[in-house]
C-alpha positions as CSV (number, residue, x, y, z in Angstrom):
1,M,-97.2,113.7,66.5
2,S,-93.7,113.1,68.0
3,E,-93.2,110.7,71.0
4,L,-92.6,113.7,73.3
5,Q,-95.9,115.3,72.3
6,R,-97.8,112.0,72.7
7,S,-96.5,111.5,76.3
8,F,-97.4,115.1,77.2
9,A,-100.9,114.6,76.0
10,K,-101.3,111.4,78.0
11,A,-100.2,113.2,81.2
12,K,-102.8,115.9,80.6
13,L,-105.6,113.5,80.0
14,A,-104.8,111.5,83.2
15,G,-105.3,114.6,85.2
16,L,-108.8,115.2,84.0
17,P,-112.0,113.7,85.8
18,L,-113.4,110.4,84.4
19,E,-116.8,112.0,83.9
20,P,-117.6,115.7,83.5
21,P,-119.5,117.3,86.4
22,I,-123.3,117.4,86.1
23,P,-124.7,120.8,86.6
24,Q,-127.4,120.9,89.3
25,S,-130.5,123.1,89.2
26,Q,-131.6,125.2,92.2
27,D,-134.4,122.6,93.0
28,T,-131.8,119.8,93.1
29,L,-129.5,121.8,95.4
30,A,-132.5,122.5,97.7
31,L,-133.4,118.8,97.8
32,V,-129.8,117.8,98.7
33,E,-129.6,120.4,101.5
34,E,-133.0,119.2,102.9
35,E,-131.8,115.6,102.9
36,N,-128.5,116.5,104.6
37,S,-130.6,118.5,107.2
38,D,-132.8,115.4,107.9
39,E,-129.7,113.3,108.3
40,L,-128.3,115.6,110.9
41,H,-131.4,115.6,113.0
42,S,-131.7,111.8,112.8
43,F,-128.3,111.2,114.5
44,P,-128.7,109.7,118.0
45,D,-127.3,111.5,121.0
46,S,-124.0,109.8,121.7
47,G,-123.7,111.3,125.2
48,Q,-120.0,112.3,124.4
49,D,-118.8,115.8,125.3
50,E,-117.6,118.2,122.6
51,D,-113.9,117.5,123.1
52,S,-114.3,113.8,122.5
53,S,-116.1,114.3,119.2
54,S,-114.2,117.3,117.8
55,A,-112.1,115.3,115.4
56,S,-115.0,113.5,113.8
57,S,-116.9,116.7,113.5
58,A,-114.1,118.5,111.8
59,S,-113.8,115.8,109.1
60,S,-117.5,115.9,108.3
61,T,-118.1,119.7,108.0
62,G,-117.9,119.5,104.2
63,T,-121.0,117.2,104.0
64,I,-123.2,118.1,106.9
65,R,-124.1,121.7,107.9
66,P,-125.1,122.0,111.6
67,N,-128.4,123.6,112.4
68,S,-127.4,127.1,113.7
69,K,-130.5,127.2,115.9
70,N,-129.2,124.3,118.0
71,L,-125.5,125.3,117.9
72,F,-125.4,126.5,121.5
73,A,-128.1,124.2,122.9
74,R,-127.3,122.4,126.2
75,P,-126.4,118.8,125.5
76,T,-129.2,116.3,126.4
77,G,-128.4,113.9,129.2
78,S,-126.3,116.4,131.2
79,K,-128.7,116.1,134.1
80,P,-129.1,112.8,135.9
81,R,-132.2,110.9,135.2
82,K,-134.8,111.0,138.0
83,D,-134.6,107.3,138.7
84,A,-130.8,107.6,138.9
85,L,-131.3,109.6,142.1
86,D,-133.8,107.3,143.8
87,P,-132.6,106.0,147.2
88,L,-131.6,102.4,147.4
89,P,-132.7,100.2,150.4
90,W,-130.2,98.9,153.0
91,T,-131.7,95.4,152.6
92,D,-129.7,95.0,149.3
93,Y,-126.5,95.1,151.3
94,F,-127.1,93.8,154.8
95,A,-129.2,90.9,156.1
96,Q,-130.3,92.5,159.4
97,E,-130.9,95.7,161.2
98,H,-130.9,96.0,165.0
99,Y,-131.5,98.5,167.8
100,L,-129.4,97.2,170.7
101,E,-130.0,98.7,174.2
102,N,-127.1,99.2,176.5
103,V,-128.3,100.4,179.9
104,G,-125.8,102.4,182.0
105,N,-126.0,104.2,185.3
106,D,-126.6,107.7,183.9
107,E,-127.8,106.9,180.4
108,T,-129.0,104.3,178.0
109,V,-127.5,104.0,174.5
110,I,-129.6,102.4,171.8
111,H,-127.0,101.3,169.3
112,H,-128.3,101.1,165.7
113,V,-126.3,98.5,163.6
114,Y,-126.5,96.8,160.3
115,L,-125.5,93.2,160.3
116,T,-124.8,90.2,158.1
117,P,-123.9,87.4,160.5
118,P,-120.8,85.3,159.8
119,A,-121.0,81.5,159.1
120,P,-119.6,79.2,161.8
121,R,-115.9,79.9,162.1
122,G,-116.2,82.8,159.7
123,P,-114.5,86.2,160.5
124,L,-116.4,89.3,161.4
125,F,-115.5,92.7,159.8
126,V,-116.5,95.4,162.3
127,L,-116.9,98.8,160.5
128,H,-117.0,102.3,162.1
129,H,-117.8,105.4,160.0
130,G,-116.4,108.9,160.1
131,A,-117.8,112.1,161.6
132,G,-121.2,113.1,160.1
133,S,-121.5,109.8,158.3
134,S,-123.5,106.6,159.0
135,G,-123.2,102.8,158.9
136,L,-124.5,102.8,155.3
137,T,-121.3,104.4,154.1
138,F,-120.1,100.8,154.1
139,A,-123.0,99.3,152.2
140,L,-121.3,98.5,148.9
141,L,-118.1,97.5,150.7
142,A,-120.1,95.0,152.8
143,Q,-121.5,93.4,149.7
144,Q,-118.1,93.1,148.1
145,L,-116.5,91.7,151.3
146,R,-119.0,88.8,151.3
147,K,-117.9,88.0,147.8
148,E,-114.1,88.2,148.6
149,V,-114.3,86.2,151.9
150,P,-117.2,83.7,151.7
151,G,-118.7,83.0,155.1
152,S,-117.6,86.3,156.6
153,G,-119.9,88.5,158.5
154,V,-120.1,92.3,158.4
155,L,-121.2,94.6,161.2
156,A,-121.6,98.3,160.6
157,V,-122.0,100.3,163.9
158,E,-123.3,103.8,164.1
159,A,-121.9,106.2,166.6
160,R,-124.1,108.1,169.0
161,G,-125.6,111.1,167.4
162,H,-125.1,109.5,163.9
163,G,-127.6,107.5,161.9
164,E,-130.2,106.2,164.2
165,T,-128.2,105.6,167.3
166,V,-129.7,107.6,170.2
167,V,-129.0,108.2,173.9
168,K,-131.6,108.4,176.6
169,T,-131.3,109.9,180.0
170,S,-131.8,107.9,183.2
171,D,-135.4,109.0,183.3
172,G,-136.1,107.8,179.8
173,Q,-136.0,111.2,178.0
174,M,-134.3,111.5,174.7
175,K,-130.9,113.2,175.2
176,R,-130.3,116.2,173.0
177,E,-127.1,117.4,171.4
178,P,-124.3,118.0,172.2
179,Y,-123.5,114.3,172.9
180,D,-120.3,113.2,174.6
181,L,-118.2,112.2,171.6
182,S,-114.9,111.9,173.2
183,L,-112.6,109.1,171.9
184,D,-112.9,107.1,175.1
185,I,-116.7,107.1,174.9
186,L,-116.8,106.3,171.2
187,S,-114.4,103.3,171.6
188,L,-116.4,102.0,174.6
189,D,-119.6,102.4,172.5
190,L,-118.1,100.3,169.7
191,S,-116.9,97.5,172.0
192,N,-120.4,97.5,173.7
193,A,-122.2,97.2,170.4
194,V,-120.0,94.2,169.4
195,R,-120.7,92.5,172.7
196,L,-124.4,93.1,172.3
197,V,-124.3,91.6,168.8
198,Q,-122.5,88.6,170.2
199,G,-125.4,88.1,172.6
200,K,-127.9,88.6,169.8
201,L,-126.2,85.8,167.9
202,Q,-126.2,83.6,171.1
203,S,-122.5,82.9,170.6
204,S,-120.3,81.8,173.5
205,Q,-117.2,83.6,172.2
206,L,-116.4,86.3,169.7
207,P,-115.4,85.3,166.1
208,D,-112.1,86.5,164.7
209,I,-112.5,90.2,164.1
210,I,-111.0,92.7,161.7
211,L,-111.7,96.3,162.8
212,V,-112.1,98.8,160.0
213,G,-112.5,102.6,160.6
214,H,-112.9,105.4,158.1
215,S,-111.8,108.9,159.1
216,L,-113.0,109.4,162.7
217,G,-113.6,105.7,162.8
218,G,-109.8,105.2,162.3
219,P,-108.9,106.6,165.8
220,V,-111.9,104.6,167.3
221,V,-110.8,101.2,166.1
222,T,-107.2,101.9,166.8
223,D,-108.1,102.9,170.4
224,V,-110.1,99.7,170.8
225,A,-107.2,97.6,169.5
226,Q,-104.7,99.3,171.7
227,K,-106.8,99.0,174.9
228,G,-107.5,95.3,174.1
229,I,-111.1,95.8,175.0
230,L,-112.2,92.9,172.7
231,G,-109.4,90.6,173.7
232,S,-107.5,88.3,171.5
233,S,-110.4,88.0,169.0
234,V,-109.1,91.1,167.1
235,L,-106.7,89.9,164.4
236,G,-106.0,93.3,163.1
237,Y,-107.3,96.8,162.4
238,A,-107.5,98.8,159.2
239,V,-107.7,102.6,159.0
240,L,-109.2,104.3,155.9
241,D,-107.8,107.6,154.7
242,V,-106.9,109.3,157.9
243,V,-103.5,110.0,159.5
244,E,-102.7,112.4,162.4
245,G,-100.7,115.0,160.5
246,S,-103.1,115.6,157.6
247,A,-106.1,115.3,159.9
248,M,-104.9,118.0,162.2
249,D,-104.1,120.3,159.2
250,A,-107.6,119.6,157.7
251,L,-109.3,120.7,161.0
252,Q,-108.1,124.2,160.4
253,K,-110.4,124.3,157.3
254,M,-113.3,122.4,158.6
255,N,-115.4,125.4,159.6
256,L,-114.9,126.9,156.2
257,Y,-116.2,123.7,154.6
258,L,-119.2,123.5,156.9
259,A,-120.0,127.1,156.1
260,T,-120.0,126.5,152.3
261,R,-122.0,123.3,152.1
262,P,-125.8,123.4,151.8
263,K,-127.7,123.7,155.1
264,S,-130.7,121.8,153.8
265,F,-132.2,120.1,150.7
266,S,-135.6,120.2,149.0
267,S,-135.6,116.4,148.7
268,L,-133.5,113.2,149.2
269,A,-132.8,113.2,145.5
270,S,-131.3,116.8,145.7
271,G,-129.1,115.6,148.6
272,I,-127.9,112.7,146.6
273,E,-127.3,114.9,143.5
274,W,-125.2,117.4,145.6
275,H,-123.0,114.7,146.9
276,T,-122.2,113.4,143.4
277,R,-122.0,116.8,141.6
278,S,-119.6,118.2,144.3
279,R,-117.5,115.0,144.0
280,T,-117.9,114.4,147.7
281,L,-118.9,110.9,146.6
282,R,-117.7,109.6,143.3
283,N,-119.9,106.5,143.1
284,S,-123.6,107.3,142.5
285,A,-124.8,103.8,143.5
286,S,-123.1,104.3,146.9
287,A,-124.5,107.8,147.3
288,R,-128.1,106.5,146.6
289,V,-127.8,104.2,149.6
290,S,-125.7,106.2,152.1
291,V,-126.9,109.8,151.6
292,P,-130.5,109.3,152.8
293,S,-129.3,108.1,156.2
294,L,-127.4,111.4,156.6
295,L,-130.6,113.5,156.4
296,F,-133.9,113.8,158.2
297,Q,-137.1,115.5,157.3
298,R,-138.2,118.5,159.4
299,T,-141.9,118.4,160.0
300,D,-142.6,121.6,161.9
301,P,-144.7,124.2,160.1
302,H,-142.0,127.0,160.1
303,L,-140.1,125.9,157.0
304,D,-139.8,129.4,155.4
305,D,-136.6,130.1,157.3
306,M,-135.1,127.0,155.6
307,G,-136.2,128.1,152.1
308,N,-138.8,125.4,151.9
309,K,-136.0,122.8,152.0
310,P,-137.1,120.4,154.8
311,W,-134.3,117.9,154.6
312,L,-131.6,118.7,157.1
313,W,-128.4,117.2,158.2
314,R,-128.9,114.5,160.9
315,T,-125.6,115.3,162.6
316,D,-124.5,118.8,163.5
317,L,-120.8,118.6,162.8
318,S,-120.1,122.1,164.0
319,A,-121.3,121.0,167.5
320,T,-118.5,118.4,167.6
321,E,-115.7,120.9,167.2
322,H,-114.8,120.5,170.9
323,Y,-113.7,116.9,170.2
324,W,-111.8,117.3,166.9
325,E,-108.3,117.4,168.4
326,N,-109.1,114.8,170.9
327,W,-109.9,112.3,168.1
328,F,-106.7,112.6,166.2
329,T,-103.9,113.6,168.7
330,G,-101.5,110.8,169.1
331,L,-103.1,108.6,166.4
332,S,-99.9,107.8,164.5
333,K,-98.1,106.6,167.6
334,K,-101.0,104.6,168.8
335,F,-101.6,103.0,165.3
336,L,-98.0,101.8,165.2
337,E,-97.9,100.4,168.8
338,A,-101.3,98.7,169.2
339,R,-101.3,94.9,169.0
340,G,-102.5,93.1,165.8
341,G,-102.0,93.4,162.1
342,K,-102.1,96.9,160.8
343,L,-103.4,98.2,157.4
344,L,-103.6,101.8,156.2
345,I,-105.5,102.6,153.0
346,L,-105.0,106.1,151.7
347,A,-106.2,108.1,148.7
348,G,-102.7,109.6,148.3
349,T,-99.2,109.2,149.8
350,D,-99.1,112.9,150.5
351,R,-101.3,112.1,153.5
352,L,-98.5,110.3,155.3
353,D,-96.8,112.1,158.2
354,K,-93.2,111.6,159.3
355,E,-94.0,109.0,162.0
356,L,-95.9,106.8,159.6
357,M,-93.3,107.2,156.8
358,I,-90.6,105.8,159.2
359,G,-93.0,103.0,160.3
360,Q,-93.6,102.1,156.7
361,M,-89.9,101.9,155.9
362,Q,-89.5,99.6,158.9
363,G,-92.3,97.4,157.7
364,K,-94.6,97.9,160.8
365,Y,-97.8,98.0,158.8
366,Q,-99.3,97.3,155.3
367,L,-100.0,100.4,153.1
368,Q,-102.4,100.6,150.1
369,V,-102.9,103.7,148.0
370,F,-106.0,104.3,145.8
371,P,-105.2,107.5,143.9
372,D,-108.5,107.3,141.9
373,A,-110.6,107.6,145.1
374,G,-111.6,110.6,147.1
375,H,-111.8,110.8,150.9
376,F,-114.7,108.2,151.1
377,I,-112.5,105.4,149.8
378,Q,-114.9,102.6,150.8
379,E,-117.7,104.3,148.7
380,D,-115.7,105.4,145.7
381,Q,-113.7,102.1,145.4
382,P,-115.7,99.4,147.2
383,A,-114.4,96.4,145.2
384,K,-110.7,97.5,145.6
385,T,-111.2,98.2,149.3
386,A,-112.8,94.8,149.8
387,M,-109.9,93.0,148.0
388,A,-107.4,94.8,150.2
389,L,-109.3,93.9,153.4
390,A,-109.7,90.3,152.3
391,D,-106.0,90.0,151.6
392,F,-105.3,91.6,155.0
393,Y,-107.5,89.1,156.7
394,R,-105.8,86.2,155.0
395,R,-102.4,87.5,156.1
396,N,-103.5,87.6,159.7
397,D,-105.8,84.5,159.8
398,R,-104.6,82.4,162.7
399,S,-106.8,79.4,161.7
400,A,-104.6,78.9,158.6
401,L,-101.5,78.5,160.8
402,V,-100.2,75.0,161.4
403,L,-98.3,75.0,164.7
404,P,-95.7,72.3,165.6
405,P,-96.7,69.9,168.5
406,K,-95.7,70.9,172.0
407,V,-92.6,69.2,173.5
408,G,-94.6,67.6,176.2
409,E,-97.0,65.9,173.7
410,M,-94.0,64.7,171.7
411,L,-92.5,63.1,174.8
412,K,-95.8,61.4,175.7
413,Q,-96.0,59.9,172.2
414,T,-92.4,58.4,172.4
415,S,-92.8,56.9,175.9
């Protein structure tokens, strides 16, 4: 054999398999298929969707044949577990709950508030919710604030007609809707609630206060700051995801939104589930504590007209339409002109109107943007919101300032 023939034979032999294939009988093939089928059914549910697992599935199609019966089966775990929709108690987030009575000439307001008192010399974060919401929208934020600012207190106030704050007439009868929800009344209610809490704590003076308002609460805290109702105790005010321009635009679509959302729910769990599935709230833990306070159970026997869904909205937002423009008109100007530190937290910069853009460029206020949050910033991103508020407080904390001695005192020391 020549050298050329020898090298050609080696190349041919190298391309052959090391061992010849073993022929399999029909019984052996059936056994292999049965084992592969058992392996497929023993795989645990990873909880991933089809897109995230498509690459690994494609690479294994030669070894595992999917069961055609389960090919279009709904993935397990797509519905929330029952215990994941159970309401959470407010006691996990606040130390106290109070019903504070403010007696006026024509009416008596019973303010419902959640409170964690501040330590001596600690600041107090005063929180006001938006329209249709309640004090528990700040539950997770309150918990985080206490971590970020040790010794701080948190007061979540509920507006009249919201949560469990009610109004009685001069003869002691429960006042029915529509309530007076004008901005002047709401800001007066907030300041009265703060003063009542001061009396409850038996404090001779108010602590340093940071006012925080979400949505409707933004105009309320801004109005309180501008009017100086709480005096020099207010270090600053923070507004969460509301500006005049975008708010006025959104009002045009408010009735459409109210017409499309459910009128009632079969249970608290279904109310919680709707808020999370619709992405109204993006934090399930916050939804479990805040949503139950938005609903009440109808007890009259005529439930058929509600489709046997007895859980209704506590606040009739459509009844507040008369006040919508009153809440937001002039907000940007007032926000820029009121005394004290100013913080605006938004879910997107597109919400800024012209007046606020100019004010931002002039450095008149601090701006934070959380693009991953929805409208309920304090619920979707409680830790981030708390960090921003803690930083805002430290920037405006007067107790940290070291002032030079007065000229008169210096002269006395030299004489």
